[in-house]
N, C-alpha and C positions, 0 to 999 in steps of 0.2 A: 270256557272249558280249559282246564290245565292239562298239559302233557309234560310231566316232570321225569327226570332221569336220576337214578341212584347209582353212584360209582364209589366203591369202597375207597379207592385212592385216585385222586385226580392229578395226573401228571401232564406236564407240557411236553408235547412231541412224541408221546408213545401212542400205540395204535388205538387203545381204548379211549384215551383222552381226546385224540383227534376225532374219533367217531362221535363221541358225546358232544363235542363242540359243533361239529357239522350238523348233527341232528337237531341240536337246540336252535341253530340258525334257521333250519328248515321249518321247524314247528312254529317259531315266532313269525316267519314270513307267511305262514298259512293262517295267521291270526290267533294262534293259541297263546295263552300264558305258558311259559316254559322256563324252567331253571334246572341247574345241575346241583344235586346235593351229594355231599361226600363226607367220609369220616376223616379224611386227611387230604392235603393238597400241597403242591409245590408253592414255595414262596413267590409272590407276585400274581397268584391266581385268585386272590381273595375277591377281586371285583368280578371274576368270571364264574364264581361258584359260591355256594352257601354250605355251611356245615349242616349235617343231618339233624342236629339238635334244633335247628331252626325250621325244620320241615313242618309246614302247617297241614293239619288233617285234610285229606282230599275228600271231595264229594264222590258219590257213587258214579256220577257221569264222567269223572276225570280219568285220566290214564297215567299210571305210574310204571316206569320201565326200569328194570334192573340190569346193569351190565354184570354178567356173572363170569368171573375167572378165578375166584378164590373165596374161601369161606369168610363170612363177616356177619355182624349183627344185622346187616341190611336184609339178609335172607329171611329171617324170622319176622322182621318188621314188614316186609313186603307181603308176606302171606296173611298178615292180620289186617291189611288195609281194606277199606270198603270200596276203593276205586277199581276200575278195570286194570288188570295186572298183566304186564308183558315182561319177557326176559329176552336179552340178547346174550347168547351163550358163546363164549370165546374159548372154551375148553379148559380142562384141568388135566395136566399130565398125570398118568397113573402112578400111584405110590410106589409100585414095584421098582421103578427106575431109581429111587432114592434110598431104599431101605439100608443099603450097605454104605452109603455115602453121607447121608444126613437124616437120621431117624426122625428128627423133629419135622423136617420138611415133608417126609413121608406121612407123618401123622396129620399134618395140615392138609395134604392132598386127599387123604382118606376122609377127613371131616368135610372137605369141600364136596366130594362126591356124594356124601350122605346128605348134606344140605341141599344139593341140587335135586336129588331124588325126592326130597321132602316138598319141593316146590311144584311138583308135577300136577297135583290135583288143584292147586290154587291159581294156576296161571291160565289166563285167557288167550294169550298170543305168545307163541314160542318161536323166536327167531334164532338162527344160527349162521355164523359167517362162512360155513362150508357145508357141503352135503354130508361130509363125515360127521360133523358136529350135529347136524339135523338128525341123522340116523341114531346118534346116541340119545338125543332127547326123545325121539320116538320110542326107542327101546325102554326108556324109563317111564313111559306112559304120558308124556306131555301131549297136549292137544294143540290142534291148529298150528302145526310146525311148518316153517318156511325157511328157505335159504335166503339170507340177506347178506351179500358179499361185504367183506370188510371195506370200509371207506379208505380210499387211497388218494392222497393229495398229489395228483400228478404234476401240478404246477411247480411244486417245490423241487422236483428233479431237474428243472431247467435252470436252477441256480448255478452260479459259477463253481467250478471245481478248484481244487488245489493243484494247479498245473505243474508246479515244481515236484510235488510228490508223485504225480503220474509219471513224470519223466524219470524219476529215480527208479521206478519199478519197470520201466520199459527197456529192459536189457535183453540178453539172450536166453533168459530162463522162461520156461512155461509157467505162468502164474495161475495157480489153482486157488480160487476164492471160496471161502465159506463165511457167511454172516449169521451170527446167532450167539447167544450167551454160552459160555463154557459150562455145559450141564450134561449129566449122564445120558439123557434121552437123545442128545445131539450126536452121540457116538463119535467124539473127536478122535478117539483111539483108532477108529477105522479110517479116518482121513489120514492119520499118520502112517498106518499100514499101507495105504494106497500110495502115498508119496515115497515110502521106502521101496516098494516094488518098482515104481516108476523110475526112481533114481538108479536102481541096480540093473534093471533089465531093459529099459527104454532109453533114458537119457539122464545123465547126471545134472543137466541144466533144468532144474525144476525148483519151484518154490511154492509152499503152502502159506496162504495168508488167511488168518482167522481173525475176523472182526467181531468183537463182542465182549461183554463184561466178564471179567475173570474172577471176581470176588464173591459171587453168590455161593459157589461150592469150592472153597479153597483147597480142600483135600483132593478133589477130583482134578482141579487145574494142576496141582503139584504132581499128581500121578501121570497125567498125559504129557506134561513137560518132561518128567523123568523118562517116560517111554520114548520120547523123541531122542533124548540123549542116548538111551540104551540101543536105539536103532542107528546110532552114529549119524544122525541128521544134525547138521550144523544150525546155529541160530539164523543164518541167512537162508536156510532151506525150509525152516518152519518158523513163521513169524506170527506171534500172538500180539496183536497191536492194541487190544483192549477196545473200549468204547471210544469212538472218535467223532469229531464234529462232522456235519453233513458234507462240507466241502472236501474233507479227506476221504470219507466213505465213497463219494461220487468218483473221486480220482482213482480209488482202488478198483471200483467196478469197471472203469474205463481202461485201466491198466492190465486187467486180468484177461486170461485166454479162455477160461471156462469156470462156471460155477458148479461146485460139487457139494451135494447134500446127501449124507448117509444117515440122517436123523431117523430114528425109529418111532418118533411120535411128534406130530405137529397138528395144531388145530386149524391152521390156515397156511402159514409159512409165507409171510410177506416178502422175504428176500427172493423168492422165486419170481414174484411179480416185478421186483426191482431189477432183477437180471434181464427180464424181458424188456423193460424200459431202456436199459443200456445196451440192448442187442448182444447180450452175453450168452453164449450157448450154455445149456444146462444139462448136467448128468445128475440123476437123483434116484435114491432108493424109493421104490413105490410103496411107502408105508403110511398109514393113517391118512391124513388129509392131502398128502402130497399129490397123489394121482388126480384128485379133484381140482386142486389149484393149478397143477401143471397142464391138465387137459391134453391137447395134442402137441404141446411144446416140449422140447427136450428129449433126452434119452432116459427112459425109465428102466431101472434095474429091478429084476424080480427078487434078487437076493444079493447079499454082499459077499463077493469074492475078490480079494485084492488084485489078482492078476486081471480078471475080466474088467474090473472097475478101472484100473490104470489104463488098460488098452482103450476102453470107451472114452476116457478123459483125453487120451492122446488123439484119437480120431476126431472127437468133437473140437479140439483145439487146433488141429493142423490139417485135417482133410478139407480142402476148399469147398467141395460140393456138399459134404455133410454139414460143415459149418454154416454155409449159406442157407441150407434147408432148415437148420435149427433156428437161425435168426428169423427167417420168414414165418415159421410156425409160431414162434414166440410173439411176433407182431400180430398174427391173426388171433391168438389167444388173448392178447392184451386188448385188441379191438372188441372182443366179446365181453370182456370185463367192463370196459368203458361204456359199452352200449346197454348195460343193465339199467332198466328204467327205475332208478332209486326213488325219485319223487312220486311217480305214478304208483309204484308199489306201496309206498308209505301212505299215500292218500287212500288207497283201497283198504289197507289194513285198519287205518283209523276209522274209516266209514263202517267197517264190519264191527269194530268194537263199540261204536256208538249205537249200532242197531241191537247189540247183544244185551239181554236183560239179566 
């Protein structure tokens, strides 16, 4: 029996690529034939994947699993296969966030949502990496929906950090960290408003550190950079460091005093889990999947108000009792995520598919 995975783009080190890699290892260990088929891949992954044009027709007893996060020809191909069909839904950010920033990206997002809806009747097993995503699938009419939390390679976070970089940032400033690409749904402008209020009314010794790709939406990045200048925030007070190697990212997590997310749309939000790993207190807007991923960890905001957000950040960073409580709640939530029975869950789902006619 074959259990194959379809991934539109197979990348080294990204969440979907890591998940596909881990699942393939599990399927092979269970005795199944299993490969990853993609439309494109990073250089060096030729031995770890095959192009979809090489995908052999599966039998009715086989399982084919699509990782869905963007539209691609793989969606229509999956629906036409005779095999048992599964989907792992990683979410698509709604087009409305991009209409005024990048109309083409908004168009792609709309097509992705349409393709997703078209798979509902053809899919035998529907997995989502958060309850928020599962509810979306259920609303679209997908059957047999389950939460299957995003794979997290916890071992990699034990790797050495860039100690020099950490020391550079461990000064008298309160370091507020955000990790995520510079995109409209992430609401970088609200991070800047929070830092402006913090500097003016709480303490001038503050620094916002934003880790993430800046080139996906260049006009949006230019707008938030200009906003920081208009708010008289100096380059040392708002740092866009771009995409950085793991050892630098780990150093920034350890050098920071609080993680702040004001994003209005997340399908899972891995940086929340990373903050828990590094015992970094979290303040986050309770939007989309964030409350599900955060669980009982962190301070959850019902709405964005600069003053209340800045005060919450200050308390999370500097009140010893609150900070300790937030760290402990993060550790408990992390323990729940680690204890999810991934292998037993997958065995049960595969057994169900094999019984299905």
